[in-house]
C-alpha positions as CSV (number, residue, x, y, z in Angstrom):
1,M,201.2,243.8,137.9
2,S,197.7,242.7,137.8
3,P,195.0,243.5,140.2
4,D,193.7,241.0,141.9
5,F,190.0,240.8,140.9
6,N,189.4,237.5,142.8
7,C,186.3,236.7,141.0
8,L,184.3,239.7,141.5
9,A,181.0,240.2,139.6
10,T,180.7,242.9,137.0
11,G,178.4,243.3,133.7
12,I,179.0,243.9,130.2
13,G,177.2,246.9,129.6
14,S,173.3,246.9,128.5
15,L,170.6,246.7,130.7
16,P,166.8,246.7,129.5
17,L,165.2,249.4,131.5
18,V,164.5,253.2,130.3
19,D,164.8,255.0,133.5
20,P,168.3,255.6,133.9
21,D,168.2,256.1,137.8
22,E,166.5,252.9,138.0
23,A,169.1,251.1,136.0
24,V,172.2,252.6,138.2
25,A,170.3,251.2,141.0
26,L,170.2,247.9,139.5
27,S,174.1,248.0,138.9
28,L,175.1,249.2,142.3
29,T,172.8,246.7,144.0
30,F,174.2,243.4,142.2
31,L,177.5,244.4,140.8
32,P,178.9,246.3,144.3
33,E,182.4,245.6,143.8
34,A,182.8,246.8,140.1
35,P,179.4,248.7,139.0
36,I,178.7,249.5,135.4
37,W,177.3,252.7,134.1
38,P,174.3,251.1,132.1
39,Q,173.8,251.5,128.3
40,L,169.9,251.6,127.7
41,P,168.7,250.4,124.3
42,Q,165.2,250.4,124.9
43,R,165.2,254.0,126.2
44,S,166.3,255.4,122.8
45,N,168.0,254.6,119.2
46,F,170.6,257.0,120.4
47,E,171.6,254.2,122.9
48,H,172.1,251.3,120.3
49,F,175.3,249.7,119.9
50,C,177.0,251.6,117.4
51,E,174.9,254.9,117.5
52,Q,175.7,255.3,121.0
53,Y,179.4,256.1,120.3
54,S,178.8,257.9,116.8
55,E,178.9,261.6,117.7
56,G,181.4,263.5,116.0
57,L,182.6,261.1,113.6
58,P,183.5,263.0,110.1
59,G,180.7,262.5,107.3
60,L,178.4,260.3,109.7
61,V,174.7,260.5,109.0
62,A,172.8,259.9,112.0
63,D,169.0,260.1,112.9
64,G,168.0,258.3,116.1
65,Q,164.4,258.6,115.3
66,K,164.3,257.2,111.9
67,Q,167.3,254.6,112.7
68,I,169.4,256.0,110.2
69,L,173.1,255.7,110.5
70,Y,175.9,255.8,107.6
71,F,178.8,257.7,106.1
72,D,177.9,259.9,103.3
73,T,180.7,259.1,101.2
74,S,179.1,260.8,98.2
75,R,180.7,264.1,99.1
76,D,183.9,265.5,99.8
77,L,184.6,264.6,103.7
78,G,188.4,266.1,103.3
79,P,187.1,269.6,105.5
80,E,185.5,267.3,107.9
81,L,188.4,265.0,108.4
82,E,190.9,267.7,108.7
83,R,188.8,269.3,111.5
84,F,188.5,265.8,113.0
85,Y,192.2,264.8,113.2
86,E,192.5,268.6,114.5
87,R,190.6,267.6,117.4
88,Y,192.3,264.0,117.8
89,L,195.9,265.6,117.8
90,A,194.8,268.2,120.1
91,K,193.5,265.6,122.5
92,D,190.2,267.6,122.8
93,Y,188.7,265.1,125.1
94,D,185.6,267.2,125.5
95,H,185.0,267.4,122.1
96,F,184.7,263.6,121.8
97,R,182.5,263.0,124.9
98,I,179.3,261.0,124.6
99,S,176.3,263.4,125.2
100,E,173.6,262.7,127.6
101,D,171.1,261.9,125.0
102,H,173.4,258.9,123.9
103,A,174.1,257.6,127.4
104,A,171.9,258.9,129.9
105,G,173.0,255.9,132.2
106,F,176.6,257.4,132.1
107,Y,175.3,260.7,133.7
108,A,172.9,259.0,135.9
109,F,175.7,257.0,137.3
110,V,178.3,259.7,137.6
111,A,175.6,261.9,139.4
112,E,175.0,259.1,141.8
113,L,178.2,258.4,142.7
114,K,178.8,262.3,143.3
115,N,175.6,262.8,145.4
116,K,175.8,259.3,147.5
117,G,179.4,258.3,147.1
118,L,180.5,254.8,146.3
119,P,179.3,251.6,147.4
120,P,181.3,250.4,150.3
121,A,182.2,247.5,148.6
122,A,183.5,249.3,145.3
123,R,186.8,248.3,144.0
124,F,186.5,249.4,140.3
125,L,184.1,251.1,137.9
126,K,183.4,249.7,134.6
127,G,182.7,251.6,131.2
128,H,182.5,250.3,127.7
129,C,182.6,251.1,123.9
130,T,182.2,249.5,120.8
131,G,184.8,247.7,119.3
132,P,186.1,248.7,116.0
133,L,185.5,245.6,113.7
134,T,181.7,245.7,114.8
135,F,181.5,249.4,114.4
136,G,183.3,249.0,110.8
137,I,181.0,246.2,109.3
138,T,177.9,247.5,110.9
139,V,177.9,251.1,109.7
140,K,177.9,251.4,105.7
141,D,178.8,254.2,103.2
142,S,176.4,255.9,100.8
143,D,176.7,252.9,98.6
144,G,175.9,250.1,101.3
145,R,179.6,249.1,101.7
146,D,181.2,248.3,104.9
147,I,183.0,251.0,106.3
148,V,185.9,248.3,107.5
149,Y,186.9,248.8,103.8
150,H,187.4,252.6,103.8
151,D,190.9,252.9,105.1
152,I,190.5,256.5,106.1
153,L,187.2,256.3,107.5
154,F,188.0,253.3,109.4
155,D,191.2,254.5,111.1
156,A,188.7,257.6,112.2
157,I,186.3,255.3,113.7
158,T,189.1,253.8,115.8
159,K,190.7,257.3,116.8
160,G,186.9,258.4,117.6
161,L,186.2,255.3,119.6
162,A,189.7,255.5,121.5
163,M,188.8,259.4,122.5
164,K,185.5,258.4,123.8
165,A,187.0,255.4,125.8
166,A,189.6,258.0,127.1
167,W,187.0,260.5,127.9
168,Q,185.1,257.6,130.3
169,A,188.0,256.7,131.9
170,R,188.9,260.3,132.6
171,I,185.5,261.1,134.2
172,L,185.3,258.1,136.2
173,K,188.8,257.9,137.8
174,Q,187.7,261.1,139.6
175,F,186.2,258.9,141.9
176,G,189.6,257.4,143.1
177,L,189.1,253.8,141.9
178,P,190.4,252.0,139.2
179,V,188.3,252.1,136.1
180,I,188.0,249.0,133.8
181,L,186.9,249.8,130.1
182,F,186.0,247.0,127.8
183,I,185.7,247.1,124.0
184,D,183.0,245.2,123.1
185,D,183.6,243.8,119.7
186,P,181.4,240.8,119.2
187,A,182.0,241.0,115.2
188,M,185.4,239.4,116.0
189,Y,183.8,236.0,114.6
190,A,184.1,237.7,111.0
191,L,187.8,237.2,110.9
192,S,187.6,233.5,110.5
193,S,184.1,233.4,108.9
194,G,185.3,233.6,105.5
195,L,182.7,236.0,104.7
196,Y,185.2,239.1,105.0
197,S,188.4,239.7,103.6
198,I,189.7,241.8,106.7
199,S,193.3,241.5,107.8
200,P,193.6,240.2,111.3
201,D,196.7,242.2,111.7
202,L,194.9,245.2,110.7
203,V,191.9,244.6,113.3
204,A,194.4,243.8,116.1
205,G,196.1,247.1,115.1
206,K,193.0,249.1,115.8
207,L,192.3,247.5,119.3
208,Q,195.8,248.0,120.4
209,E,195.2,251.9,119.2
210,I,192.1,251.8,121.7
211,I,193.9,249.9,124.6
212,A,196.7,252.5,124.3
213,M,194.6,255.4,125.0
214,V,192.7,253.7,127.9
215,H,196.3,253.1,129.2
216,D,197.2,256.5,128.9
217,E,194.5,257.6,131.3
218,G,195.3,255.0,134.0
219,G,192.6,252.7,132.8
220,I,192.4,248.6,132.8
221,A,191.4,247.8,129.3
222,G,189.7,244.6,128.4
223,I,187.9,243.2,125.0
224,H,184.6,241.3,125.3
225,C,183.5,238.9,122.5
226,C,180.5,237.1,122.9
227,G,181.0,234.8,119.7
228,N,184.0,232.8,118.9
229,A,187.0,234.7,117.9
230,D,190.5,234.2,116.9
231,W,191.3,233.8,121.0
232,P,195.2,233.7,120.4
233,L,195.1,237.2,118.5
234,L,192.9,238.6,121.2
235,F,195.6,237.4,123.9
236,R,198.4,239.2,121.8
237,T,196.6,242.7,122.0
238,G,198.0,243.8,125.1
239,A,194.5,244.0,126.6
240,D,194.5,243.3,130.3
241,I,191.2,241.4,130.2
242,I,189.7,239.1,127.8
243,S,186.1,238.7,128.4
244,F,184.0,235.6,127.1
245,D,180.7,233.8,126.8
246,A,182.1,230.9,129.1
247,F,178.3,229.4,129.1
248,S,178.6,228.7,125.3
249,Y,182.2,228.8,124.0
250,L,184.1,227.5,127.0
251,D,185.3,224.6,124.8
252,K,186.4,226.6,122.1
253,I,188.4,228.8,124.1
254,L,190.1,226.0,126.0
255,L,191.7,225.0,123.0
256,Y,194.1,227.3,123.6
257,R,195.1,226.5,127.2
258,E,198.9,227.2,126.6
259,E,198.1,230.6,125.2
260,I,195.9,231.3,128.1
261,K,198.5,230.2,130.6
262,K,200.8,232.6,128.7
263,F,198.4,235.2,128.8
264,L,197.6,234.7,132.6
265,Y,201.4,234.4,133.7
266,S,201.8,237.8,131.9
267,G,199.3,239.5,134.1
268,G,196.3,239.1,132.1
269,N,192.9,238.3,133.4
270,L,189.8,236.4,132.2
271,A,186.1,237.4,132.4
272,W,184.4,234.1,132.4
273,G,180.7,234.7,131.0
274,I,178.9,231.9,132.7
275,V,175.5,232.9,133.1
276,P,173.6,232.8,129.7
277,T,171.9,236.0,128.4
278,T,170.5,234.9,124.9
279,G,170.0,231.4,126.2
280,F,168.5,232.1,129.4
281,T,165.9,229.7,130.5
282,G,165.4,230.9,134.3
283,Q,166.2,227.4,135.2
284,E,169.8,228.2,135.5
285,T,171.1,227.8,139.4
286,A,174.1,229.7,140.7
287,S,175.6,226.1,142.2
288,G,175.3,224.8,138.3
289,L,177.0,227.5,136.9
290,V,179.7,227.4,139.3
291,D,180.1,223.7,138.7
292,A,180.6,224.7,135.0
293,L,183.3,227.2,136.2
294,E,185.2,224.9,138.1
295,A,185.1,222.2,135.5
296,G,186.5,224.9,133.1
297,M,189.2,226.1,135.3
298,E,190.6,222.6,136.3
299,R,190.9,222.0,132.6
300,L,193.2,225.1,132.8
301,T,194.9,223.9,136.1
302,A,195.7,220.5,134.4
303,T,198.2,222.4,132.3
304,G,200.1,223.5,135.2
305,I,198.5,226.8,135.6
306,D,198.4,227.4,139.3
307,R,194.6,227.6,140.7
308,T,195.3,230.8,142.8
309,T,196.3,232.4,139.5
310,V,193.4,231.3,137.9
311,L,191.1,232.6,140.9
312,R,193.0,235.7,141.3
313,Q,192.9,236.8,137.9
314,C,189.0,236.0,137.2
315,L,186.0,238.0,137.2
316,I,182.3,236.9,136.7
317,T,179.9,238.3,134.1
318,P,176.8,237.5,132.0
319,S,177.6,236.1,128.7
320,C,176.7,239.2,126.9
321,G,174.7,242.6,127.6
322,L,171.1,242.3,129.0
323,G,169.6,245.1,126.9
324,S,167.1,242.9,124.8
325,L,165.5,241.1,127.5
326,T,163.0,241.8,130.0
327,T,163.6,243.8,133.3
328,A,162.7,240.3,135.3
329,Q,165.3,238.7,133.1
330,A,167.9,241.0,133.7
331,E,167.4,240.9,137.7
332,A,167.7,237.3,137.6
333,I,170.8,237.2,135.7
334,L,172.5,239.7,137.7
335,K,171.6,238.1,140.9
336,L,173.0,234.7,139.5
337,T,176.1,236.4,138.3
338,R,176.4,238.1,142.0
339,D,175.7,234.5,143.9
340,A,178.1,232.6,141.5
341,S,180.6,235.3,142.1
342,D,180.2,235.0,145.9
343,S,180.5,231.1,146.0
344,M,183.7,231.5,143.9
345,Q,185.1,234.1,146.3
346,K,184.8,231.7,148.9
347,M,187.0,229.3,147.3
348,I,190.2,232.0,147.4
């Protein structure tokens, strides 16, 4: 049974601040129903998209100061892989934890909740991890080849990400609220770009592996893609939430209204990224964004999907992370997200 999200506001992950306590305060202020722990890429290279989740992967060479991140495939990785899989099979979650150097916002978030308690309106807590395809085509081997083409290392990446997602869920669920964990995989566009010879079924299987690990910890698993994607493929992964850029790609995803209908009626949920990030101008208004949301939802209900179902199984978010923006822009986008959410909730 799907939880009732009822158009609540949440975030994607990154914020542009460098002080983790200030970033946590921003999350709790504007996203009180489903606050996120903030990723802080402007604070440290260790918090960049792939490096943040890279600790403990076999053969990985990482130097956050020099922005070096690759797999050293020039040497025998057998012993490291053996130790890695031993830890994985033993479900040694603590071994796969994300250190404070790599996620200061996570530790500040947990400390804030322990010291001051949950916000009165809190219904969910949200975490995130990089998706396997994005990691697999971003990080290279010693020869500059994408790791997605190394079967064993791509498998290890997936299992490492799954353990880090499960570790987050395990830590966050101590506060007694359901935990949402988004797998952020913007590189899903690659499957239909013609630039990569990657099996869609292989990628779907990797996503399902992470989803299963989140479910094992009692978490709610989402997939976020801020570009275009093979949406029917994502709907079939078993994810509880599909998060998309509703500002720029609404027409693309609505090509699959019958698939969306099946997804929603099977208990799935849509996170509508209606507040633009990369294209943010500062001229956007909550009322204008709500009008765009309603227009999109009307196109769904025209296929016979009950409007109450669409609203109940809806989350409102920015279209992507905010880590590359200014603090003022991030605050404005979060406020628009909250205001749009408030307006939509009044319609339920």
